[in-house]
N, CA, C, O and CB atoms as a CASP TS submission, in Angstrom:
PFRMAT TS
TARGET T0000
AUTHOR 0000-0000-0000
METHOD Language model
MODEL 1
PARENT N/A
ATOM      1  N   VAL     1     106.006  95.234 111.132  1.00  0.00           N
ATOM      2  CA  VAL     1     106.566  94.645 109.638  1.00  0.00           C
ATOM      3  C   VAL     1     106.951  93.427 109.136  1.00  0.00           C
ATOM      4  O   VAL     1     107.661  93.338 108.135  1.00  0.00           O
ATOM      5  CB  VAL     1     107.566  95.140 109.326  1.00  0.00           C
ATOM      6  N   ALA     2     106.439  92.249 109.900  1.00  0.00           N
ATOM      7  CA  ALA     2     105.015  91.204 110.162  1.00  0.00           C
ATOM      8  C   ALA     2     104.500  91.092 108.384  1.00  0.00           C
ATOM      9  O   ALA     2     104.792  90.331 107.462  1.00  0.00           O
ATOM     10  CB  ALA     2     103.386  92.227 111.493  1.00  0.00           C
ATOM     11  N   LYS     3     103.571  92.325 108.540  1.00  0.00           N
ATOM     12  CA  LYS     3     102.564  92.267 107.683  1.00  0.00           C
ATOM     13  C   LYS     3     102.815  92.668 106.812  1.00  0.00           C
ATOM     14  O   LYS     3     102.008  92.181 106.020  1.00  0.00           O
ATOM     15  CB  LYS     3     101.626  92.654 107.894  1.00  0.00           C
ATOM     16  N   ASP     4     103.628  93.486 106.146  1.00  0.00           N
ATOM     17  CA  ASP     4     104.655  94.269 105.004  1.00  0.00           C
ATOM     18  C   ASP     4     105.122  93.182 104.372  1.00  0.00           C
ATOM     19  O   ASP     4     105.064  92.850 103.188  1.00  0.00           O
ATOM     20  CB  ASP     4     105.997  95.235 105.561  1.00  0.00           C
ATOM     21  N   LEU     5     105.824  92.423 105.777  1.00  0.00           N
ATOM     22  CA  LEU     5     106.545  91.400 104.063  1.00  0.00           C
ATOM     23  C   LEU     5     105.392  90.244 104.522  1.00  0.00           C
ATOM     24  O   LEU     5     105.952  89.153 104.413  1.00  0.00           O
ATOM     25  CB  LEU     5     109.008  90.485 104.014  1.00  0.00           C
ATOM     26  N   GLY     6     104.574  90.134 104.800  1.00  0.00           N
ATOM     27  CA  GLY     6     103.958  89.126 104.404  1.00  0.00           C
ATOM     28  C   GLY     6     103.971  86.880 105.606  1.00  0.00           C
ATOM     29  O   GLY     6     103.768  85.674 105.467  1.00  0.00           O
ATOM     30  N   LEU     7     104.391  87.995 106.602  1.00  0.00           N
ATOM     31  CA  LEU     7     104.391  86.325 107.537  1.00  0.00           C
ATOM     32  C   LEU     7     104.030  86.777 108.567  1.00  0.00           C
ATOM     33  O   LEU     7     103.800  87.919 108.964  1.00  0.00           O
ATOM     34  CB  LEU     7     105.834  85.327 107.862  1.00  0.00           C
ATOM     35  N   GLU     8     103.977  85.534 109.113  1.00  0.00           N
ATOM     36  CA  GLU     8     102.607  86.211 110.331  1.00  0.00           C
ATOM     37  C   GLU     8     104.075  86.052 111.794  1.00  0.00           C
ATOM     38  O   GLU     8     105.238  85.674 111.939  1.00  0.00           O
ATOM     39  CB  GLU     8     100.346  84.472 110.683  1.00  0.00           C
ATOM     40  N   LEU     9     103.039  86.591 112.478  1.00  0.00           N
ATOM     41  CA  LEU     9     104.390  86.842 114.490  1.00  0.00           C
ATOM     42  C   LEU     9     105.568  85.773 114.308  1.00  0.00           C
ATOM     43  O   LEU     9     106.742  85.966 113.993  1.00  0.00           O
ATOM     44  CB  LEU     9     103.295  86.038 116.744  1.00  0.00           C
ATOM     45  N   PRO    10     104.864  84.543 114.615  1.00  0.00           N
ATOM     46  CA  PRO    10     105.776  83.779 114.778  1.00  0.00           C
ATOM     47  C   PRO    10     106.984  83.331 113.929  1.00  0.00           C
ATOM     48  O   PRO    10     108.061  83.243 114.519  1.00  0.00           O
ATOM     49  CB  PRO    10     105.221  83.021 115.030  1.00  0.00           C
ATOM     50  N   ALA    11     106.926  82.992 112.418  1.00  0.00           N
ATOM     51  CA  ALA    11     107.744  83.132 111.432  1.00  0.00           C
ATOM     52  C   ALA    11     107.979  84.211 111.487  1.00  0.00           C
ATOM     53  O   ALA    11     109.190  84.061 111.328  1.00  0.00           O
ATOM     54  CB  ALA    11     107.457  82.789 110.348  1.00  0.00           C
ATOM     55  N   LEU    12     107.854  85.377 111.591  1.00  0.00           N
ATOM     56  CA  LEU    12     108.885  86.555 111.604  1.00  0.00           C
ATOM     57  C   LEU    12     109.893  86.394 112.867  1.00  0.00           C
ATOM     58  O   LEU    12     110.945  87.030 112.806  1.00  0.00           O
ATOM     59  CB  LEU    12     108.057  88.063 111.717  1.00  0.00           C
ATOM     60  N   ARG    13     109.644  85.582 114.014  1.00  0.00           N
ATOM     61  CA  ARG    13     110.094  85.346 115.519  1.00  0.00           C
ATOM     62  C   ARG    13     111.511  84.618 115.159  1.00  0.00           C
ATOM     63  O   ARG    13     112.621  84.804 115.657  1.00  0.00           O
ATOM     64  CB  ARG    13     108.896  84.269 116.564  1.00  0.00           C
ATOM     65  N   ARG    14     110.949  83.412 113.760  1.00  0.00           N
ATOM     66  CA  ARG    14     111.922  81.806 114.423  1.00  0.00           C
ATOM     67  C   ARG    14     113.078  83.050 112.844  1.00  0.00           C
ATOM     68  O   ARG    14     114.064  82.442 112.426  1.00  0.00           O
ATOM     69  CB  ARG    14     110.853  78.880 113.866  1.00  0.00           C
ATOM     70  N   ARG    15     113.008  83.525 112.634  1.00  0.00           N
ATOM     71  CA  ARG    15     114.332  84.438 111.729  1.00  0.00           C
ATOM     72  C   ARG    15     114.924  85.221 112.499  1.00  0.00           C
ATOM     73  O   ARG    15     114.439  85.775 113.485  1.00  0.00           O
ATOM     74  CB  ARG    15     113.942  85.438 110.510  1.00  0.00           C
ATOM     75  N   ASP    16     116.111  85.316 112.049  1.00  0.00           N
ATOM     76  CA  ASP    16     117.095  86.196 112.656  1.00  0.00           C
ATOM     77  C   ASP    16     117.022  87.620 111.921  1.00  0.00           C
ATOM     78  O   ASP    16     117.541  87.879 110.835  1.00  0.00           O
ATOM     79  CB  ASP    16     118.573  85.530 112.544  1.00  0.00           C
ATOM     80  N   LEU    17     116.074  88.728 112.943  1.00  0.00           N
ATOM     81  CA  LEU    17     116.304  89.953 111.750  1.00  0.00           C
ATOM     82  C   LEU    17     116.525  90.291 112.396  1.00  0.00           C
ATOM     83  O   LEU    17     116.118  90.135 113.548  1.00  0.00           O
ATOM     84  CB  LEU    17     115.618  90.707 110.834  1.00  0.00           C
ATOM     85  N   SER    18     117.933  91.471 111.643  1.00  0.00           N
ATOM     86  CA  SER    18     118.510  92.847 112.563  1.00  0.00           C
ATOM     87  C   SER    18     117.929  94.166 111.831  1.00  0.00           C
ATOM     88  O   SER    18     117.354  94.234 110.745  1.00  0.00           O
ATOM     89  CB  SER    18     120.445  92.980 112.572  1.00  0.00           C
ATOM     90  N   ILE    19     118.276  95.284 112.827  1.00  0.00           N
ATOM     91  CA  ILE    19     117.724  96.581 112.078  1.00  0.00           C
ATOM     92  C   ILE    19     119.045  97.613 112.287  1.00  0.00           C
ATOM     93  O   ILE    19     119.384  98.303 113.249  1.00  0.00           O
ATOM     94  CB  ILE    19     116.087  97.270 112.871  1.00  0.00           C
ATOM     95  N   ILE    20     119.791  97.353 110.605  1.00  0.00           N
ATOM     96  CA  ILE    20     120.830  98.399 111.169  1.00  0.00           C
ATOM     97  C   ILE    20     120.506  99.936 110.814  1.00  0.00           C
ATOM     98  O   ILE    20     119.860 100.322 109.840  1.00  0.00           O
ATOM     99  CB  ILE    20     122.318  98.054 110.553  1.00  0.00           C
ATOM    100  N   ASP    21     120.932 100.511 111.540  1.00  0.00           N
ATOM    101  CA  ASP    21     120.908 101.946 111.446  1.00  0.00           C
ATOM    102  C   ASP    21     122.387 102.881 110.924  1.00  0.00           C
ATOM    103  O   ASP    21     123.513 102.588 111.328  1.00  0.00           O
ATOM    104  CB  ASP    21     120.480 102.344 112.924  1.00  0.00           C
ATOM    105  N   ARG    22     122.163 103.776 110.175  1.00  0.00           N
ATOM    106  CA  ARG    22     123.621 104.226 110.161  1.00  0.00           C
ATOM    107  C   ARG    22     124.384 105.424 110.841  1.00  0.00           C
ATOM    108  O   ARG    22     124.225 106.593 110.488  1.00  0.00           O
ATOM    109  CB  ARG    22     123.849 104.417 108.967  1.00  0.00           C
ATOM    110  N   GLY    23     125.199 105.035 111.818  1.00  0.00           N
ATOM    111  CA  GLY    23     125.380 105.337 112.496  1.00  0.00           C
ATOM    112  C   GLY    23     125.778 104.616 114.429  1.00  0.00           C
ATOM    113  O   GLY    23     125.846 103.469 114.870  1.00  0.00           O
ATOM    114  N   ARG    24     125.914 105.716 114.944  1.00  0.00           N
ATOM    115  CA  ARG    24     126.383 104.840 116.340  1.00  0.00           C
ATOM    116  C   ARG    24     125.226 104.826 117.027  1.00  0.00           C
ATOM    117  O   ARG    24     125.098 103.775 117.655  1.00  0.00           O
ATOM    118  CB  ARG    24     127.614 105.479 117.356  1.00  0.00           C
ATOM    119  N   THR    25     124.513 105.429 117.127  1.00  0.00           N
ATOM    120  CA  THR    25     123.364 105.072 117.858  1.00  0.00           C
ATOM    121  C   THR    25     121.755 104.117 117.114  1.00  0.00           C
ATOM    122  O   THR    25     121.214 104.295 116.023  1.00  0.00           O
ATOM    123  CB  THR    25     123.019 106.570 118.372  1.00  0.00           C
ATOM    124  N   GLN    26     121.508 103.450 117.872  1.00  0.00           N
ATOM    125  CA  GLN    26     120.840 102.960 117.346  1.00  0.00           C
ATOM    126  C   GLN    26     119.274 103.344 117.623  1.00  0.00           C
ATOM    127  O   GLN    26     118.777 102.749 118.579  1.00  0.00           O
ATOM    128  CB  GLN    26     121.270 101.887 117.495  1.00  0.00           C
ATOM    129  N   TYR    27     118.279 104.415 116.796  1.00  0.00           N
ATOM    130  CA  TYR    27     116.734 104.544 116.832  1.00  0.00           C
ATOM    131  C   TYR    27     116.122 103.645 116.231  1.00  0.00           C
ATOM    132  O   TYR    27     115.596 104.031 115.187  1.00  0.00           O
ATOM    133  CB  TYR    27     116.215 105.658 116.323  1.00  0.00           C
ATOM    134  N   PHE    28     115.990 102.633 116.473  1.00  0.00           N
ATOM    135  CA  PHE    28     114.810 101.914 115.815  1.00  0.00           C
ATOM    136  C   PHE    28     114.966 100.091 116.755  1.00  0.00           C
ATOM    137  O   PHE    28     115.865  99.278 116.972  1.00  0.00           O
ATOM    138  CB  PHE    28     115.148 101.905 113.614  1.00  0.00           C
ATOM    139  N   ALA    29     113.873 100.187 116.968  1.00  0.00           N
ATOM    140  CA  ALA    29     113.454  98.571 117.434  1.00  0.00           C
ATOM    141  C   ALA    29     112.046  97.962 116.717  1.00  0.00           C
ATOM    142  O   ALA    29     111.045  98.520 116.267  1.00  0.00           O
ATOM    143  CB  ALA    29     113.136  98.539 119.264  1.00  0.00           C
ATOM    144  N   LEU    30     112.612  96.019 116.871  1.00  0.00           N
ATOM    145  CA  LEU    30     111.002  95.466 116.776  1.00  0.00           C
ATOM    146  C   LEU    30     110.457  95.114 117.654  1.00  0.00           C
ATOM    147  O   LEU    30     111.137  94.549 118.509  1.00  0.00           O
ATOM    148  CB  LEU    30     110.684  94.489 116.093  1.00  0.00           C
ATOM    149  N   HIS    31     109.109  95.247 117.876  1.00  0.00           N
ATOM    150  CA  HIS    31     109.068  94.797 119.491  1.00  0.00           C
ATOM    151  C   HIS    31     108.286  93.710 119.204  1.00  0.00           C
ATOM    152  O   HIS    31     107.423  93.488 118.354  1.00  0.00           O
ATOM    153  CB  HIS    31     108.369  95.872 120.742  1.00  0.00           C
ATOM    154  N   GLY    32     108.865  92.962 120.263  1.00  0.00           N
ATOM    155  CA  GLY    32     108.733  90.955 119.929  1.00  0.00           C
ATOM    156  C   GLY    32     107.179  90.876 119.821  1.00  0.00           C
ATOM    157  O   GLY    32     106.672  90.300 118.858  1.00  0.00           O
ATOM    158  N   LYS    33     106.481  91.401 120.715  1.00  0.00           N
ATOM    159  CA  LYS    33     104.756  90.616 121.165  1.00  0.00           C
ATOM    160  C   LYS    33     104.673  90.826 119.721  1.00  0.00           C
ATOM    161  O   LYS    33     104.721  89.910 118.900  1.00  0.00           O
ATOM    162  CB  LYS    33     103.215  91.529 122.449  1.00  0.00           C
ATOM    163  N   THR    34     104.508  92.461 119.355  1.00  0.00           N
ATOM    164  CA  THR    34     103.203  92.498 117.778  1.00  0.00           C
ATOM    165  C   THR    34     103.918  92.560 116.829  1.00  0.00           C
ATOM    166  O   THR    34     103.309  92.852 115.800  1.00  0.00           O
ATOM    167  CB  THR    34     102.038  93.865 117.457  1.00  0.00           C
ATOM    168  N   GLY    35     105.371  92.352 116.675  1.00  0.00           N
ATOM    169  CA  GLY    35     105.874  93.113 115.026  1.00  0.00           C
ATOM    170  C   GLY    35     106.636  93.946 115.452  1.00  0.00           C
ATOM    171  O   GLY    35     107.780  93.860 115.899  1.00  0.00           O
ATOM    172  N   HIS    36     105.645  95.154 115.229  1.00  0.00           N
ATOM    173  CA  HIS    36     105.761  96.271 115.289  1.00  0.00           C
ATOM    174  C   HIS    36     107.077  97.134 115.409  1.00  0.00           C
ATOM    175  O   HIS    36     107.673  96.986 116.476  1.00  0.00           O
ATOM    176  CB  HIS    36     105.067  96.401 116.058  1.00  0.00           C
ATOM    177  N   LEU    37     107.745  98.184 114.318  1.00  0.00           N
ATOM    178  CA  LEU    37     108.733  98.651 114.315  1.00  0.00           C
ATOM    179  C   LEU    37     108.598 100.231 115.160  1.00  0.00           C
ATOM    180  O   LEU    37     107.896 101.205 114.890  1.00  0.00           O
ATOM    181  CB  LEU    37     109.134  98.548 112.910  1.00  0.00           C
ATOM    182  N   LEU    38     109.617  99.990 116.309  1.00  0.00           N
ATOM    183  CA  LEU    38     109.274 100.708 117.106  1.00  0.00           C
ATOM    184  C   LEU    38     110.294 102.576 116.837  1.00  0.00           C
ATOM    185  O   LEU    38     110.502 103.009 115.704  1.00  0.00           O
ATOM    186  CB  LEU    38     109.508  99.686 118.504  1.00  0.00           C
ATOM    187  N   THR    39     110.680 103.225 117.937  1.00  0.00           N
ATOM    188  CA  THR    39     111.400 103.913 117.888  1.00  0.00           C
ATOM    189  C   THR    39     112.421 103.219 119.909  1.00  0.00           C
ATOM    190  O   THR    39     111.982 103.004 121.039  1.00  0.00           O
ATOM    191  CB  THR    39     110.467 105.556 117.468  1.00  0.00           C
ATOM    192  N   ALA    40     113.740 103.151 119.297  1.00  0.00           N
ATOM    193  CA  ALA    40     114.612 102.450 120.387  1.00  0.00           C
ATOM    194  C   ALA    40     114.694 103.527 121.445  1.00  0.00           C
ATOM    195  O   ALA    40     115.050 103.131 122.555  1.00  0.00           O
ATOM    196  CB  ALA    40     116.179 101.956 119.853  1.00  0.00           C
ATOM    197  N   GLN    41     114.362 105.146 121.275  1.00  0.00           N
ATOM    198  CA  GLN    41     115.048 106.087 121.726  1.00  0.00           C
ATOM    199  C   GLN    41     114.287 107.552 121.311  1.00  0.00           C
ATOM    200  O   GLN    41     113.725 107.840 120.254  1.00  0.00           O
ATOM    201  CB  GLN    41     116.462 105.863 121.204  1.00  0.00           C
ATOM    202  N   ARG    42     114.495 108.437 122.641  1.00  0.00           N
ATOM    203  CA  ARG    42     113.929 109.702 122.034  1.00  0.00           C
ATOM    204  C   ARG    42     114.646 109.648 120.497  1.00  0.00           C
ATOM    205  O   ARG    42     115.320 108.682 120.139  1.00  0.00           O
ATOM    206  CB  ARG    42     114.371 111.211 123.032  1.00  0.00           C
ATOM    207  N   ILE    43     114.359 111.013 119.516  1.00  0.00           N
ATOM    208  CA  ILE    43     115.049 110.960 118.745  1.00  0.00           C
ATOM    209  C   ILE    43     114.626 112.605 118.250  1.00  0.00           C
ATOM    210  O   ILE    43     113.622 113.107 117.743  1.00  0.00           O
ATOM    211  CB  ILE    43     114.915 109.651 117.927  1.00  0.00           C
ATOM    212  N   ASP    44     116.076 113.164 118.730  1.00  0.00           N
ATOM    213  CA  ASP    44     116.648 114.763 119.033  1.00  0.00           C
ATOM    214  C   ASP    44     116.746 115.366 117.201  1.00  0.00           C
ATOM    215  O   ASP    44     117.806 115.311 116.578  1.00  0.00           O
ATOM    216  CB  ASP    44     118.733 114.716 120.084  1.00  0.00           C
ATOM    217  N   ARG    45     115.034 116.077 116.394  1.00  0.00           N
ATOM    218  CA  ARG    45     115.876 116.521 115.577  1.00  0.00           C
ATOM    219  C   ARG    45     116.368 117.156 115.163  1.00  0.00           C
ATOM    220  O   ARG    45     116.920 117.043 114.069  1.00  0.00           O
ATOM    221  CB  ARG    45     115.892 116.461 115.152  1.00  0.00           C
ATOM    222  N   GLU    46     116.369 118.748 116.380  1.00  0.00           N
ATOM    223  CA  GLU    46     117.492 119.804 116.193  1.00  0.00           C
ATOM    224  C   GLU    46     118.545 119.516 116.233  1.00  0.00           C
ATOM    225  O   GLU    46     119.393 120.304 115.816  1.00  0.00           O
ATOM    226  CB  GLU    46     117.567 120.700 116.901  1.00  0.00           C
ATOM    227  N   GLN    47     118.988 117.965 116.879  1.00  0.00           N
ATOM    228  CA  GLN    47     120.601 117.886 117.141  1.00  0.00           C
ATOM    229  C   GLN    47     120.873 117.327 115.680  1.00  0.00           C
ATOM    230  O   GLN    47     121.799 117.760 114.993  1.00  0.00           O
ATOM    231  CB  GLN    47     121.216 116.728 118.592  1.00  0.00           C
ATOM    232  N   LEU    48     119.949 116.276 115.227  1.00  0.00           N
ATOM    233  CA  LEU    48     120.555 115.242 114.214  1.00  0.00           C
ATOM    234  C   LEU    48     120.571 115.960 112.447  1.00  0.00           C
ATOM    235  O   LEU    48     121.443 115.695 111.620  1.00  0.00           O
ATOM    236  CB  LEU    48     119.402 113.651 114.331  1.00  0.00           C
ATOM    237  N   CYS    49     119.594 116.720 112.252  1.00  0.00           N
ATOM    238  CA  CYS    49     119.011 117.816 111.046  1.00  0.00           C
ATOM    239  C   CYS    49     119.270 119.220 111.328  1.00  0.00           C
ATOM    240  O   CYS    49     119.079 120.092 110.481  1.00  0.00           O
ATOM    241  CB  CYS    49     117.374 117.765 110.851  1.00  0.00           C
ATOM    242  N   GLU    50     119.697 119.452 112.492  1.00  0.00           N
ATOM    243  CA  GLU    50     120.280 120.682 112.609  1.00  0.00           C
ATOM    244  C   GLU    50     119.486 122.033 111.474  1.00  0.00           C
ATOM    245  O   GLU    50     118.427 122.603 111.737  1.00  0.00           O
ATOM    246  CB  GLU    50     121.946 120.318 112.260  1.00  0.00           C
ATOM    247  N   SER    51     120.255 122.256 110.364  1.00  0.00           N
ATOM    248  CA  SER    51     120.117 123.278 109.851  1.00  0.00           C
ATOM    249  C   SER    51     118.900 123.010 108.439  1.00  0.00           C
ATOM    250  O   SER    51     118.204 123.856 107.877  1.00  0.00           O
ATOM    251  CB  SER    51     121.617 123.752 109.577  1.00  0.00           C
ATOM    252  N   VAL    52     119.039 120.859 108.067  1.00  0.00           N
ATOM    253  CA  VAL    52     118.016 120.853 107.206  1.00  0.00           C
ATOM    254  C   VAL    52     116.916 120.555 107.268  1.00  0.00           C
ATOM    255  O   VAL    52     116.470 119.533 107.789  1.00  0.00           O
ATOM    256  CB  VAL    52     118.178 120.422 106.510  1.00  0.00           C
ATOM    257  N   GLN    53     116.312 121.425 106.735  1.00  0.00           N
ATOM    258  CA  GLN    53     114.610 121.462 106.248  1.00  0.00           C
ATOM    259  C   GLN    53     114.296 119.617 106.353  1.00  0.00           C
ATOM    260  O   GLN    53     114.048 119.313 107.520  1.00  0.00           O
ATOM    261  CB  GLN    53     114.334 122.287 104.079  1.00  0.00           C
ATOM    262  N   GLN    54     114.269 118.597 105.545  1.00  0.00           N
ATOM    263  CA  GLN    54     113.933 117.799 105.678  1.00  0.00           C
ATOM    264  C   GLN    54     114.878 116.838 106.287  1.00  0.00           C
ATOM    265  O   GLN    54     116.079 116.613 106.139  1.00  0.00           O
ATOM    266  CB  GLN    54     113.440 117.674 104.797  1.00  0.00           C
ATOM    267  N   CYS    55     113.888 116.321 107.059  1.00  0.00           N
ATOM    268  CA  CYS    55     114.712 115.360 108.175  1.00  0.00           C
ATOM    269  C   CYS    55     114.883 113.767 108.067  1.00  0.00           C
ATOM    270  O   CYS    55     113.818 113.727 108.684  1.00  0.00           O
ATOM    271  CB  CYS    55     113.992 115.513 109.537  1.00  0.00           C
ATOM    272  N   VAL    56     115.231 112.327 107.858  1.00  0.00           N
ATOM    273  CA  VAL    56     115.340 111.699 107.147  1.00  0.00           C
ATOM    274  C   VAL    56     116.233 110.802 107.513  1.00  0.00           C
ATOM    275  O   VAL    56     117.280 110.787 106.866  1.00  0.00           O
ATOM    276  CB  VAL    56     115.425 112.222 106.276  1.00  0.00           C
ATOM    277  N   LEU    57     116.063 109.815 108.643  1.00  0.00           N
ATOM    278  CA  LEU    57     116.470 108.372 109.880  1.00  0.00           C
ATOM    279  C   LEU    57     115.909 107.194 108.257  1.00  0.00           C
ATOM    280  O   LEU    57     114.801 106.829 107.865  1.00  0.00           O
ATOM    281  CB  LEU    57     114.790 108.208 112.211  1.00  0.00           C
ATOM    282  N   ARG    58     117.481 106.924 107.683  1.00  0.00           N
ATOM    283  CA  ARG    58     117.000 105.433 106.631  1.00  0.00           C
ATOM    284  C   ARG    58     117.726 104.487 107.847  1.00  0.00           C
ATOM    285  O   ARG    58     118.614 104.803 108.639  1.00  0.00           O
ATOM    286  CB  ARG    58     117.971 105.201 104.479  1.00  0.00           C
ATOM    287  N   CYS    59     117.005 103.217 107.681  1.00  0.00           N
ATOM    288  CA  CYS    59     117.990 101.942 108.638  1.00  0.00           C
ATOM    289  C   CYS    59     117.515 101.251 107.955  1.00  0.00           C
ATOM    290  O   CYS    59     116.610 101.694 107.248  1.00  0.00           O
ATOM    291  CB  CYS    59     117.914 101.464 110.301  1.00  0.00           C
ATOM    292  N   GLU    60     117.909  99.810 107.842  1.00  0.00           N
ATOM    293  CA  GLU    60     117.741  98.481 107.472  1.00  0.00           C
ATOM    294  C   GLU    60     117.035  97.684 108.316  1.00  0.00           C
ATOM    295  O   GLU    60     117.091  97.876 109.531  1.00  0.00           O
ATOM    296  CB  GLU    60     118.855  97.921 107.274  1.00  0.00           C
ATOM    297  N   LEU    61     116.132  96.493 107.663  1.00  0.00           N
ATOM    298  CA  LEU    61     115.918  95.173 108.111  1.00  0.00           C
ATOM    299  C   LEU    61     116.121  94.195 107.174  1.00  0.00           C
ATOM    300  O   LEU    61     115.591  93.983 106.083  1.00  0.00           O
ATOM    301  CB  LEU    61     114.710  95.016 108.594  1.00  0.00           C
ATOM    302  N   ILE    62     117.491  93.305 108.157  1.00  0.00           N
ATOM    303  CA  ILE    62     117.813  92.063 107.387  1.00  0.00           C
ATOM    304  C   ILE    62     116.950  90.761 107.914  1.00  0.00           C
ATOM    305  O   ILE    62     116.755  90.415 109.079  1.00  0.00           O
ATOM    306  CB  ILE    62     119.429  91.773 107.534  1.00  0.00           C
ATOM    307  N   VAL    63     116.606  90.300 106.996  1.00  0.00           N
ATOM    308  CA  VAL    63     115.586  89.227 107.473  1.00  0.00           C
ATOM    309  C   VAL    63     116.488  87.789 107.033  1.00  0.00           C
ATOM    310  O   VAL    63     116.895  87.799 105.871  1.00  0.00           O
ATOM    311  CB  VAL    63     113.843  89.406 106.562  1.00  0.00           C
ATOM    312  N   GLU    64     116.798  86.677 107.786  1.00  0.00           N
ATOM    313  CA  GLU    64     117.234  86.117 107.263  1.00  0.00           C
ATOM    314  C   GLU    64     116.361  84.810 106.874  1.00  0.00           C
ATOM    315  O   GLU    64     115.397  84.544 107.593  1.00  0.00           O
ATOM    316  CB  GLU    64     118.226  86.141 107.793  1.00  0.00           C
ATOM    317  N   GLY    65     116.648  84.018 105.810  1.00  0.00           N
ATOM    318  CA  GLY    65     116.491  83.054 105.160  1.00  0.00           C
ATOM    319  C   GLY    65     115.039  83.527 103.987  1.00  0.00           C
ATOM    320  O   GLY    65     114.405  84.486 104.428  1.00  0.00           O
ATOM    321  N   GLU    66     114.618  83.082 102.912  1.00  0.00           N
ATOM    322  CA  GLU    66     114.047  83.070 102.223  1.00  0.00           C
ATOM    323  C   GLU    66     112.349  83.509 101.759  1.00  0.00           C
ATOM    324  O   GLU    66     111.324  82.976 102.185  1.00  0.00           O
ATOM    325  CB  GLU    66     114.461  82.299 102.240  1.00  0.00           C
ATOM    326  N   MET    67     112.447  84.511 100.878  1.00  0.00           N
ATOM    327  CA  MET    67     111.430  85.311 101.069  1.00  0.00           C
ATOM    328  C   MET    67     111.096  84.711  99.721  1.00  0.00           C
ATOM    329  O   MET    67     110.066  85.044  99.134  1.00  0.00           O
ATOM    330  CB  MET    67     111.595  86.927 101.395  1.00  0.00           C
TER
END
């Protein structure tokens, strides 16, 4: 995430970063030491997308401050 935003990891840590998933379950998290976006828990495709052939999970990253 830090690399994609063009920020060094210390700069990313100083900003208030939020990951917003749709729904009640938080599927994604940010690794504090590497800045990588990770799955926060097991994702069960059959449960989420049952009969849909293409399964997509959307999330938003909100970074405080000017870019």
